[in-house]
DRENKOLKOL-893465 format. One record per residue (C-alpha): residue number from 1; residue in three letters; x negated, y, z. Coordinates in nm, 4 decimals, always signed. Layout:
N
fiba n->NUM res->ALA u->X v->Y w->Z
...
# end
This chain:
343
fiba n->1 res->MET u->+0.0118 v->-0.0336 w->-0.0251
fiba n->2 res->TYR u->-0.1358 v->+0.3464 w->-0.1043
fiba n->3 res->SER u->-0.0571 v->+0.6039 w->+0.1060
fiba n->4 res->ARG u->+0.1144 v->+0.9509 w->+0.0202
fiba n->5 res->ASP u->-0.2214 v->+1.1417 w->+0.0720
fiba n->6 res->THR u->-0.3441 v->+0.9408 w->-0.2051
fiba n->7 res->LEU u->-0.0734 v->+1.0656 w->-0.4701
fiba n->8 res->VAL u->-0.1174 v->+1.3761 w->-0.3498
fiba n->9 res->LEU u->-0.4967 v->+1.3777 w->-0.4202
fiba n->10 res->LEU u->-0.4527 v->+1.2584 w->-0.7497
fiba n->11 res->SER u->-0.2139 v->+1.5061 w->-0.8273
fiba n->12 res->HIS u->-0.4860 v->+1.7471 w->-0.7094
fiba n->13 res->TYR u->-0.7458 v->+1.5965 w->-0.9313
fiba n->14 res->LEU u->-0.5357 v->+1.6064 w->-1.2627
fiba n->15 res->GLU u->-0.4398 v->+1.9776 w->-1.1937
fiba n->16 res->SER u->-0.7724 v->+2.0174 w->-1.1427
fiba n->17 res->GLY u->-0.8959 v->+1.9296 w->-1.5168
fiba n->18 res->LEU u->-1.0794 v->+1.5886 w->-1.3263
fiba n->19 res->SER u->-1.0796 v->+1.3057 w->-1.5760
fiba n->20 res->LYS u->-0.9177 v->+0.9522 w->-1.4792
fiba n->21 res->SER u->-1.2854 v->+0.7774 w->-1.4731
fiba n->22 res->ALA u->-1.3911 v->+1.0211 w->-1.2386
fiba n->23 res->ILE u->-1.0387 v->+1.0539 w->-1.0726
fiba n->24 res->ALA u->-1.0815 v->+0.6726 w->-1.0051
fiba n->25 res->LYS u->-1.4245 v->+0.6574 w->-0.8489
fiba n->26 res->GLN u->-1.3035 v->+0.9486 w->-0.5827
fiba n->27 res->LEU u->-1.0204 v->+0.7168 w->-0.4822
fiba n->28 res->GLY u->-1.1766 v->+0.4325 w->-0.5230
fiba n->29 res->ILE u->-0.9659 v->+0.2540 w->-0.7564
fiba n->30 res->SER u->-1.0054 v->+0.1017 w->-1.1184
fiba n->31 res->VAL u->-0.8972 v->+0.3808 w->-1.4297
fiba n->32 res->ARG u->-0.6532 v->+0.1000 w->-1.5048
fiba n->33 res->LEU u->-0.4440 v->+0.2023 w->-1.1678
fiba n->34 res->VAL u->-0.4731 v->+0.5424 w->-1.2210
fiba n->35 res->TYR u->-0.2729 v->+0.5136 w->-1.5982
fiba n->36 res->HIS u->-0.0491 v->+0.3135 w->-1.4362
fiba n->37 res->TRP u->+0.0800 v->+0.5553 w->-1.1257
fiba n->38 res->ILE u->+0.0742 v->+0.8417 w->-1.4110
fiba n->39 res->ALA u->+0.2478 v->+0.5800 w->-1.6185
fiba n->40 res->CYS u->+0.5419 v->+0.4718 w->-1.3739
fiba n->41 res->GLY u->+0.6011 v->+0.8241 w->-1.2594
fiba n->42 res->GLN u->+0.4742 v->+0.7652 w->-0.9279
fiba n->43 res->LEU u->+0.3246 v->+1.1487 w->-0.9146
fiba n->44 res->ASP u->+0.6714 v->+1.2645 w->-0.9983
fiba n->45 res->ARG u->+0.7910 v->+1.1912 w->-0.6458
fiba n->46 res->ASP u->+0.8905 v->+1.4287 w->-0.3996
fiba n->47 res->LEU u->+0.5014 v->+1.3482 w->-0.2213
fiba n->48 res->SER u->+0.5953 v->+1.6639 w->+0.0000
fiba n->49 res->ASP u->+0.8552 v->+1.4155 w->+0.1809
fiba n->50 res->PRO u->+0.6063 v->+1.2609 w->+0.4304
fiba n->51 res->ALA u->+0.8369 v->+0.9073 w->+0.4337
fiba n->52 res->ALA u->+0.7099 v->+0.9114 w->+0.0753
fiba n->53 res->ARG u->+0.5249 v->+0.5900 w->+0.0042
fiba n->54 res->VAL u->+0.4296 v->+0.3593 w->-0.2952
fiba n->55 res->ARG u->+0.3429 v->+0.0196 w->-0.2903
fiba n->56 res->VAL u->+0.1552 v->-0.0642 w->-0.5431
fiba n->57 res->ALA u->-0.1299 v->-0.2892 w->-0.4666
fiba n->58 res->GLY u->-0.1578 v->-0.4890 w->-0.1312
fiba n->59 res->PRO u->-0.4908 v->-0.4248 w->+0.0604
fiba n->60 res->PRO u->-0.7795 v->-0.3789 w->-0.1711
fiba n->61 res->LYS u->-0.9559 v->-0.7190 w->-0.2211
fiba n->62 res->LEU u->-1.2929 v->-0.5808 w->-0.2117
fiba n->63 res->GLU u->-1.2692 v->-0.4714 w->+0.1631
fiba n->64 res->PRO u->-1.4472 v->-0.7675 w->+0.3604
fiba n->65 res->PHE u->-1.7127 v->-0.8037 w->+0.1334
fiba n->66 res->LYS u->-1.8311 v->-0.4954 w->+0.1638
fiba n->67 res->PRO u->-2.0497 v->-0.5711 w->+0.4699
fiba n->68 res->LEU u->-2.2047 v->-0.7917 w->+0.2358
fiba n->69 res->ILE u->-2.2683 v->-0.5270 w->-0.0310
fiba n->70 res->GLN u->-2.4194 v->-0.2829 w->+0.2042
fiba n->71 res->GLU u->-2.6754 v->-0.5237 w->+0.3003
fiba n->72 res->ARG u->-2.7455 v->-0.6514 w->+0.0203
fiba n->73 res->LEU u->-2.7731 v->-0.3032 w->-0.1414
fiba n->74 res->ALA u->-2.9940 v->-0.1926 w->+0.1915
fiba n->75 res->GLN u->-3.2811 v->-0.4834 w->+0.1010
fiba n->76 res->PHE u->-3.2383 v->-0.4115 w->-0.2760
fiba n->77 res->PRO u->-3.0875 v->-0.0887 w->-0.4152
fiba n->78 res->ALA u->-3.1138 v->-0.1437 w->-0.7461
fiba n->79 res->LEU u->-2.9380 v->-0.4122 w->-0.7321
fiba n->80 res->SER u->-2.7191 v->-0.4924 w->-1.0812
fiba n->81 res->GLY u->-2.3334 v->-0.4578 w->-1.0403
fiba n->82 res->VAL u->-2.3252 v->-0.8343 w->-1.2361
fiba n->83 res->ARG u->-2.5592 v->-1.0097 w->-0.9692
fiba n->84 res->LEU u->-2.3278 v->-0.8003 w->-0.6815
fiba n->85 res->LEU u->-2.0043 v->-0.9432 w->-0.8328
fiba n->86 res->ALA u->-2.1815 v->-1.3481 w->-0.8675
fiba n->87 res->GLU u->-2.2921 v->-1.3199 w->-0.5273
fiba n->88 res->CYS u->-1.9243 v->-1.1997 w->-0.4051
fiba n->89 res->ARG u->-1.7603 v->-1.4455 w->-0.5783
fiba n->90 res->ALA u->-1.9922 v->-1.7252 w->-0.4392
fiba n->91 res->ALA u->-1.8737 v->-1.5768 w->-0.0919
fiba n->92 res->GLY u->-1.5231 v->-1.6136 w->-0.1838
fiba n->93 res->TYR u->-1.4243 v->-1.2785 w->-0.3805
fiba n->94 res->ALA u->-1.1241 v->-1.2659 w->-0.5737
fiba n->95 res->GLY u->-1.0724 v->-0.9024 w->-0.7603
fiba n->96 res->GLY u->-1.2095 v->-0.7683 w->-1.0473
fiba n->97 res->TYR u->-1.5907 v->-0.6055 w->-1.2080
fiba n->98 res->SER u->-1.3945 v->-0.2270 w->-1.1589
fiba n->99 res->GLN u->-1.3252 v->-0.2169 w->-0.8439
fiba n->100 res->LEU u->-1.6598 v->-0.3529 w->-0.7135
fiba n->101 res->THR u->-1.8477 v->-0.0407 w->-0.9695
fiba n->102 res->ALA u->-1.6449 v->+0.1364 w->-0.8195
fiba n->103 res->TYR u->-1.7098 v->+0.0909 w->-0.4766
fiba n->104 res->LEU u->-2.1177 v->+0.0877 w->-0.5949
fiba n->105 res->ALA u->-2.0848 v->+0.4143 w->-0.7383
fiba n->106 res->ARG u->-2.0174 v->+0.5694 w->-0.4349
fiba n->107 res->VAL u->-2.2173 v->+0.3848 w->-0.1860
fiba n->108 res->ARG u->-2.5285 v->+0.2987 w->-0.3854
fiba n->109 res->PRO u->-2.8340 v->+0.4615 w->-0.2011
fiba n->110 res->ARG u->-3.0191 v->+0.7223 w->-0.4912
fiba n->111 res->PRO u->-3.3572 v->+0.8095 w->-0.4787
fiba n->112 res->GLU u->-3.4169 v->+1.1587 w->-0.4623
fiba n->113 res->PRO u->-3.5472 v->+1.3593 w->-0.7627
fiba n->114 res->ALA u->-3.9339 v->+1.4629 w->-0.7613
fiba n->115 res->PRO u->-3.9563 v->+1.7989 w->-0.6733
fiba n->116 res->LEU u->-4.0242 v->+2.0007 w->-1.0057
fiba n->117 res->VAL u->-4.3617 v->+2.1826 w->-0.9972
fiba n->118 res->ARG u->-4.3836 v->+2.4801 w->-1.1753
fiba n->119 res->PHE u->-4.7711 v->+2.4670 w->-1.3206
fiba n->120 res->GLU u->-4.8743 v->+2.8625 w->-1.3981
fiba n->121 res->THR u->-5.1894 v->+2.9117 w->-1.5217
fiba n->122 res->ASP u->-5.4562 v->+3.2321 w->-1.4728
fiba n->123 res->PRO u->-5.4692 v->+3.5275 w->-1.6805
fiba n->124 res->GLY u->-5.6445 v->+3.4168 w->-2.0139
fiba n->125 res->GLY u->-5.6623 v->+3.0510 w->-1.9193
fiba n->126 res->GLN u->-5.3929 v->+2.9081 w->-2.1429
fiba n->127 res->ALA u->-5.1756 v->+2.9155 w->-2.4286
fiba n->128 res->GLN u->-4.9191 v->+2.6669 w->-2.5485
fiba n->129 res->PHE u->-4.8533 v->+2.6020 w->-2.9034
fiba n->130 res->ASP u->-4.5392 v->+2.4303 w->-3.0792
fiba n->131 res->PHE u->-4.3162 v->+2.3761 w->-3.4163
fiba n->132 res->ALA u->-3.9754 v->+2.4441 w->-3.4584
fiba n->133 res->THR u->-3.7406 v->+2.3357 w->-3.7427
fiba n->134 res->PHE u->-3.4942 v->+2.5788 w->-3.8760
fiba n->135 res->ARG u->-3.2834 v->+2.5401 w->-4.1737
fiba n->136 res->PHE u->-3.2076 v->+2.8467 w->-4.4299
fiba n->137 res->ALA u->-2.9604 v->+2.8832 w->-4.7130
fiba n->138 res->TRP u->-3.2923 v->+2.8763 w->-4.9619
fiba n->139 res->GLY u->-3.4883 v->+2.5709 w->-4.7583
fiba n->140 res->THR u->-3.5884 v->+2.4471 w->-4.4362
fiba n->141 res->ARG u->-3.8472 v->+2.6783 w->-4.2682
fiba n->142 res->TYR u->-4.0901 v->+2.5573 w->-3.9343
fiba n->143 res->ALA u->-4.1570 v->+2.8402 w->-3.6571
fiba n->144 res->VAL u->-4.4806 v->+2.8166 w->-3.5227
fiba n->145 res->LEU u->-4.4801 v->+2.9251 w->-3.1241
fiba n->146 res->VAL u->-4.7477 v->+3.0109 w->-2.9642
fiba n->147 res->VAL u->-4.7143 v->+3.1835 w->-2.6396
fiba n->148 res->LEU u->-4.9374 v->+3.3026 w->-2.3509
fiba n->149 res->GLY u->-4.8977 v->+3.0628 w->-2.0663
fiba n->150 res->TYR u->-4.9714 v->+3.4075 w->-1.7710
fiba n->151 res->SER u->-4.7833 v->+3.6894 w->-1.9500
fiba n->152 res->ARG u->-4.5398 v->+3.4967 w->-2.1488
fiba n->153 res->LEU u->-4.6691 v->+3.7162 w->-2.4963
fiba n->154 res->LEU u->-4.5111 v->+3.4887 w->-2.8042
fiba n->155 res->TYR u->-4.6138 v->+3.4811 w->-3.1238
fiba n->156 res->VAL u->-4.3695 v->+3.3260 w->-3.3759
fiba n->157 res->GLU u->-4.4222 v->+3.2590 w->-3.7435
fiba n->158 res->PHE u->-4.2461 v->+3.0798 w->-3.9992
fiba n->159 res->VAL u->-4.3940 v->+2.8484 w->-4.2641
fiba n->160 res->PRO u->-4.2908 v->+2.5938 w->-4.5432
fiba n->161 res->ARG u->-4.4462 v->+2.2807 w->-4.4176
fiba n->162 res->GLN u->-4.6156 v->+2.1647 w->-4.1136
fiba n->163 res->THR u->-4.9837 v->+2.0773 w->-4.2247
fiba n->164 res->ALA u->-5.2789 v->+2.0997 w->-4.0513
fiba n->165 res->LEU u->-5.4077 v->+2.4028 w->-4.2516
fiba n->166 res->ALA u->-5.0794 v->+2.5761 w->-4.1006
fiba n->167 res->VAL u->-5.1628 v->+2.5272 w->-3.7807
fiba n->168 res->MET u->-5.5215 v->+2.6762 w->-3.7864
fiba n->169 res->GLN u->-5.3761 v->+2.9750 w->-3.9743
fiba n->170 res->THR u->-5.1596 v->+3.0491 w->-3.7559
fiba n->171 res->LEU u->-5.3378 v->+3.0399 w->-3.4895
fiba n->172 res->GLU u->-5.5626 v->+3.2414 w->-3.5719
fiba n->173 res->HIS u->-5.2696 v->+3.4821 w->-3.6495
fiba n->174 res->ALA u->-5.1482 v->+3.4158 w->-3.2935
fiba n->175 res->PHE u->-5.5336 v->+3.4949 w->-3.1298
fiba n->176 res->HIS u->-5.5186 v->+3.8797 w->-3.3989
fiba n->177 res->ALA u->-5.1819 v->+3.9283 w->-3.2213
fiba n->178 res->PHE u->-5.3044 v->+3.8776 w->-2.8536
fiba n->179 res->GLY u->-5.6120 v->+4.0551 w->-2.9516
fiba n->180 res->GLY u->-5.8006 v->+3.7593 w->-2.7964
fiba n->181 res->VAL u->-5.8415 v->+3.3752 w->-2.7714
fiba n->182 res->PRO u->-5.7393 v->+3.2038 w->-2.4461
fiba n->183 res->ARG u->-5.9856 v->+2.8986 w->-2.2954
fiba n->184 res->GLU u->-5.7713 v->+2.6659 w->-2.3586
fiba n->185 res->VAL u->-5.4715 v->+2.5934 w->-2.5894
fiba n->186 res->LEU u->-5.2309 v->+2.3021 w->-2.5371
fiba n->187 res->PHE u->-4.9936 v->+2.0990 w->-2.8226
fiba n->188 res->ASP u->-4.7894 v->+1.8252 w->-2.8565
fiba n->189 res->GLN u->-4.9165 v->+1.4727 w->-3.0211
fiba n->190 res->LEU u->-4.9490 v->+1.6947 w->-3.3395
fiba n->191 res->LYS u->-5.1258 v->+1.4674 w->-3.5391
fiba n->192 res->ALA u->-5.2738 v->+1.7325 w->-3.7133
fiba n->193 res->VAL u->-5.4599 v->+1.8104 w->-3.3729
fiba n->194 res->ILE u->-5.4826 v->+1.4786 w->-3.1929
fiba n->195 res->VAL u->-5.5597 v->+1.1136 w->-3.3469
fiba n->196 res->THR u->-5.5003 v->+0.8784 w->-3.0513
fiba n->197 res->ASP u->-5.4357 v->+0.9512 w->-2.7069
fiba n->198 res->HIS u->-5.5470 v->+0.6193 w->-2.5002
fiba n->199 res->ARG u->-5.5401 v->+0.7828 w->-2.1844
fiba n->200 res->GLY u->-5.2299 v->+0.6071 w->-2.0328
fiba n->201 res->GLU u->-5.4339 v->+0.2962 w->-2.0908
fiba n->202 res->GLY u->-5.7884 v->+0.4467 w->-1.8814
fiba n->203 res->GLY u->-5.8639 v->+0.5831 w->-2.2596
fiba n->204 res->ARG u->-5.9669 v->+0.8708 w->-2.4097
fiba n->205 res->LEU u->-5.8171 v->+1.1366 w->-2.6341
fiba n->206 res->LEU u->-5.9274 v->+1.1325 w->-3.0105
fiba n->207 res->GLU u->-5.9209 v->+1.4859 w->-3.1333
fiba n->208 res->ASN u->-5.8867 v->+1.5007 w->-3.5286
fiba n->209 res->ALA u->-6.2488 v->+1.6008 w->-3.5941
fiba n->210 res->GLU u->-6.1873 v->+1.9331 w->-3.8418
fiba n->211 res->PHE u->-5.9242 v->+2.1032 w->-3.5504
fiba n->212 res->ALA u->-6.2122 v->+2.0011 w->-3.2947
fiba n->213 res->ARG u->-6.4467 v->+2.2418 w->-3.5061
fiba n->214 res->PHE u->-6.1953 v->+2.4660 w->-3.5683
fiba n->215 res->ALA u->-6.1440 v->+2.5030 w->-3.1791
fiba n->216 res->ALA u->-6.4871 v->+2.5231 w->-3.1298
fiba n->217 res->HIS u->-6.5285 v->+2.8271 w->-3.4291
fiba n->218 res->TRP u->-6.2786 v->+2.9820 w->-3.2059
fiba n->219 res->ASN u->-6.3880 v->+2.8876 w->-2.8283
fiba n->220 res->PHE u->-6.1079 v->+2.7086 w->-2.7027
fiba n->221 res->ARG u->-6.0241 v->+2.3619 w->-2.5162
fiba n->222 res->ILE u->-5.7720 v->+2.1577 w->-2.6989
fiba n->223 res->ARG u->-5.5612 v->+1.9829 w->-2.4069
fiba n->224 res->ALA u->-5.2174 v->+1.7314 w->-2.5249
fiba n->225 res->CYS u->-4.9623 v->+1.6435 w->-2.3061
fiba n->226 res->ARG u->-4.9296 v->+1.2979 w->-2.2539
fiba n->227 res->ALA u->-4.6815 v->+1.0861 w->-2.4524
fiba n->228 res->TYR u->-4.3327 v->+1.1313 w->-2.3468
fiba n->229 res->ARG u->-4.4175 v->+1.4478 w->-2.1171
fiba n->230 res->ALA u->-4.3528 v->+1.6950 w->-2.3048
fiba n->231 res->GLN u->-4.1758 v->+1.8922 w->-2.0239
fiba n->232 res->THR u->-4.5235 v->+1.9994 w->-1.9406
fiba n->233 res->LYS u->-4.5107 v->+2.2177 w->-2.2078
fiba n->234 res->GLY u->-4.2705 v->+2.4111 w->-2.1012
fiba n->235 res->LYS u->-4.3305 v->+2.7574 w->-2.1337
fiba n->236 res->VAL u->-4.3273 v->+2.7219 w->-2.5286
fiba n->237 res->GLU u->-3.9931 v->+2.4229 w->-2.5119
fiba n->238 res->ARG u->-3.7614 v->+2.6908 w->-2.3387
fiba n->239 res->PRO u->-3.8677 v->+3.0213 w->-2.5997
fiba n->240 res->VAL u->-3.8300 v->+2.7814 w->-2.9287
fiba n->241 res->GLN u->-3.3968 v->+2.7853 w->-2.7806
fiba n->242 res->TYR u->-3.4376 v->+3.1110 w->-2.7078
fiba n->243 res->VAL u->-3.5611 v->+3.1758 w->-3.0658
fiba n->244 res->ARG u->-3.2914 v->+2.9676 w->-3.1776
fiba n->245 res->ASP u->-3.0041 v->+3.1652 w->-2.9944
fiba n->246 res->ASN u->-3.1344 v->+3.5494 w->-2.9709
fiba n->247 res->PHE u->-3.2761 v->+3.5990 w->-3.3069
fiba n->248 res->VAL u->-3.1872 v->+3.3216 w->-3.5792
fiba n->249 res->TYR u->-2.8237 v->+3.2263 w->-3.5121
fiba n->250 res->GLY u->-2.5717 v->+3.5032 w->-3.6611
fiba n->251 res->ARG u->-2.8571 v->+3.6883 w->-3.8360
fiba n->252 res->THR u->-2.8079 v->+3.7529 w->-4.1957
fiba n->253 res->ILE u->-3.1950 v->+3.6472 w->-4.3121
fiba n->254 res->LEU u->-3.2716 v->+3.7092 w->-4.7091
fiba n->255 res->GLY u->-3.5865 v->+3.5116 w->-4.7703
fiba n->256 res->ASP u->-3.9323 v->+3.4794 w->-4.6386
fiba n->257 res->ALA u->-4.0414 v->+3.8389 w->-4.6729
fiba n->258 res->ASP u->-3.7207 v->+3.9332 w->-4.4741
fiba n->259 res->LEU u->-3.7581 v->+3.6460 w->-4.2069
fiba n->260 res->ALA u->-4.0972 v->+3.8128 w->-4.1622
fiba n->261 res->ALA u->-4.0595 v->+4.1125 w->-4.1370
fiba n->262 res->GLN u->-3.7389 v->+4.0703 w->-3.9040
fiba n->263 res->CYS u->-3.9374 v->+3.8353 w->-3.6842
fiba n->264 res->THR u->-4.1860 v->+4.1170 w->-3.6105
fiba n->265 res->HIS u->-3.9331 v->+4.3117 w->-3.5275
fiba n->266 res->TRP u->-3.7579 v->+4.1091 w->-3.2641
fiba n->267 res->LEU u->-4.0894 v->+4.0177 w->-3.0998
fiba n->268 res->GLU u->-4.1854 v->+4.3935 w->-3.0518
fiba n->269 res->THR u->-3.8523 v->+4.4879 w->-3.0063
fiba n->270 res->VAL u->-3.7104 v->+4.2301 w->-2.7827
fiba n->271 res->ALA u->-3.8850 v->+3.9236 w->-2.7072
fiba n->272 res->ASN u->-4.1646 v->+4.0521 w->-2.5421
fiba n->273 res->VAL u->-4.0337 v->+4.4124 w->-2.3654
fiba n->274 res->ARG u->-3.7475 v->+4.1940 w->-2.2099
fiba n->275 res->VAL u->-3.7864 v->+4.0875 w->-1.8047
fiba n->276 res->HIS u->-3.9114 v->+3.7276 w->-1.8283
fiba n->277 res->GLY u->-3.6315 v->+3.5049 w->-1.6504
fiba n->278 res->THR u->-3.9335 v->+3.3575 w->-1.4288
fiba n->279 res->THR u->-4.2426 v->+3.6186 w->-1.4358
fiba n->280 res->LYS u->-3.9450 v->+3.8444 w->-1.3765
fiba n->281 res->GLU u->-4.2147 v->+4.0767 w->-1.5214
fiba n->282 res->VAL u->-4.1764 v->+4.2327 w->-1.8866
fiba n->283 res->PRO u->-4.4766 v->+3.9972 w->-2.1259
fiba n->284 res->ALA u->-4.5589 v->+4.2784 w->-2.2536
fiba n->285 res->VAL u->-4.6700 v->+4.4712 w->-1.9492
fiba n->286 res->ARG u->-4.8210 v->+4.1859 w->-1.7691
fiba n->287 res->TRP u->-4.9954 v->+4.0896 w->-2.0715
fiba n->288 res->ILE u->-5.1586 v->+4.4508 w->-2.1226
fiba n->289 res->ARG u->-5.2259 v->+4.4781 w->-1.7402
fiba n->290 res->ASP u->-5.3702 v->+4.1208 w->-1.6628
fiba n->291 res->GLU u->-5.4142 v->+3.9155 w->-1.9577
fiba n->292 res->GLN u->-5.5942 v->+4.1151 w->-2.2673
fiba n->293 res->PRO u->-5.8781 v->+4.2312 w->-2.0412
fiba n->294 res->VAL u->-5.9936 v->+3.8583 w->-1.9998
fiba n->295 res->LEU u->-5.9627 v->+3.7062 w->-2.3193
fiba n->296 res->GLN u->-6.2421 v->+3.5871 w->-2.4923
fiba n->297 res->PRO u->-6.3630 v->+3.7980 w->-2.8050
fiba n->298 res->LEU u->-6.1994 v->+3.6977 w->-3.1351
fiba n->299 res->ALA u->-6.3946 v->+3.5299 w->-3.3650
fiba n->300 res->ALA u->-6.6399 v->+3.7435 w->-3.6074
fiba n->301 res->ARG u->-6.4395 v->+3.5410 w->-3.9213
fiba n->302 res->ALA u->-6.2077 v->+3.3713 w->-4.0052
fiba n->303 res->TYR u->-6.2511 v->+2.9679 w->-4.0010
fiba n->304 res->ARG u->-6.3592 v->+2.8323 w->-4.3455
fiba n->305 res->SER u->-6.2072 v->+2.4711 w->-4.3428
fiba n->306 res->LEU u->-6.4684 v->+2.1984 w->-4.4268
fiba n->307 res->VAL u->-6.2029 v->+1.9738 w->-4.6012
fiba n->308 res->LEU u->-5.9115 v->+2.1820 w->-4.6392
fiba n->309 res->SER u->-5.8298 v->+2.4090 w->-4.9015
fiba n->310 res->PRO u->-5.5322 v->+2.6854 w->-4.8993
fiba n->311 res->PRO u->-5.2636 v->+2.6111 w->-5.1536
fiba n->312 res->PRO u->-5.2710 v->+2.7193 w->-5.5179
fiba n->313 res->VAL u->-5.1663 v->+3.0734 w->-5.5739
fiba n->314 res->SER u->-4.9439 v->+3.0519 w->-5.8963
fiba n->315 res->PRO u->-5.0677 v->+3.3835 w->-6.0693
fiba n->316 res->ALA u->-4.8269 v->+3.6140 w->-6.1478
fiba n->317 res->ARG u->-4.6550 v->+3.6269 w->-6.4577
fiba n->318 res->LEU u->-4.7531 v->+3.8985 w->-6.7346
fiba n->319 res->PRO u->-4.5078 v->+4.0821 w->-6.9111
fiba n->320 res->ARG u->-4.4884 v->+4.0087 w->-7.2594
fiba n->321 res->PRO u->-4.6615 v->+4.2048 w->-7.5194
fiba n->322 res->PRO u->-4.3974 v->+4.4187 w->-7.7074
fiba n->323 res->ILE u->-4.2910 v->+4.2266 w->-8.0555
fiba n->324 res->PRO u->-4.4258 v->+4.5411 w->-8.2886
fiba n->325 res->GLU u->-4.0443 v->+4.6631 w->-8.4742
fiba n->326 res->VAL u->-4.1252 v->+4.5492 w->-8.8493
fiba n->327 res->VAL u->-3.8870 v->+4.8085 w->-9.0197
fiba n->328 res->VAL u->-3.7485 v->+4.6392 w->-9.3277
fiba n->329 res->GLU u->-3.6658 v->+4.8722 w->-9.6571
fiba n->330 res->GLN u->-3.2792 v->+4.8254 w->-9.7232
fiba n->331 res->ARG u->-3.1519 v->+4.8926 w->-10.0808
fiba n->332 res->ALA u->-2.8013 v->+4.8412 w->-10.2870
fiba n->333 res->LEU u->-2.7077 v->+4.5443 w->-10.4722
fiba n->334 res->THR u->-2.7222 v->+4.7845 w->-10.8230
fiba n->335 res->ALA u->-3.0891 v->+4.8350 w->-10.7798
fiba n->336 res->TYR u->-3.1470 v->+4.4538 w->-10.8051
fiba n->337 res->ALA u->-2.9029 v->+4.4290 w->-11.1003
fiba n->338 res->ASP u->-3.0843 v->+4.6968 w->-11.2804
fiba n->339 res->TYR u->-3.4323 v->+4.5332 w->-11.2126
fiba n->340 res->ALA u->-3.3182 v->+4.2313 w->-11.3684
fiba n->341 res->GLU u->-3.1694 v->+4.4043 w->-11.7070
fiba n->342 res->ALA u->-3.5176 v->+4.6011 w->-11.7414
fiba n->343 res->ILE u->-3.7136 v->+4.2082 w->-11.7329
# end
């Protein structure tokens, strides 16, 4: 027998917009029973009458077996519902699996989530690099995002392909925009940067030889996130969504040149002059005050790759020379008749 209070709670949860599966978990009953009560019109009864009772079922069949379940969970918190059902059945339980899982959802011990430790870097210590894919009317473009870890100063550039050359060229552009070079740059598992990563098995990180030469030219150390640990690159992961929502979404962009111009304007007037949500300071102010003075100096010249060459540039189509005007003598047909008679 279920009390009037149970039906009052059910009615309240439904009015609050809670899903029927969530209501079932809250009340410790099956979802099928929630649907049954609604279909049978039990909620249409006068629930204000204290004498109102609904006899739907007897005592829960699981009740005598709850001490057994609690004892097993105390010893083995991750024991599956299927295993517990088998053990309860062996002890005489004749109820269903849904009743057991609903109870488990309420009583199973849950480990405390590991605290999120925010990793902050010293001024000039680190920049983080990432790609993001955007689709425009004229084609797919990849946004290169480079952010200084301390000041959160952001650099964004759109490129047509994710190539090793694009990584190196955009990093050089970012260093010039920052006015210096950080001591290290953190990457995802980019093949243009990282060949293999055996750190999980006690090995080492194998860097792309060409990119290692590039890093030596610009005097920064290569760092890479461990596989499936991209959250360590959060300072640049979050700006990806910021670029999507605040810059690209809902904006009219006519082509690559317009995209580059609008992006530069957005960085200068919006992204780098807003108050950052984490540091509570303006990135451009924090960069000028604390970070730009301690960045490493720029290289004397751009890096020249030993194996990579820039994509060929199509020569500008020259206008065709004007076709000379040919003057055609026009005569009347009678002139040709006179000529024939003379012959």
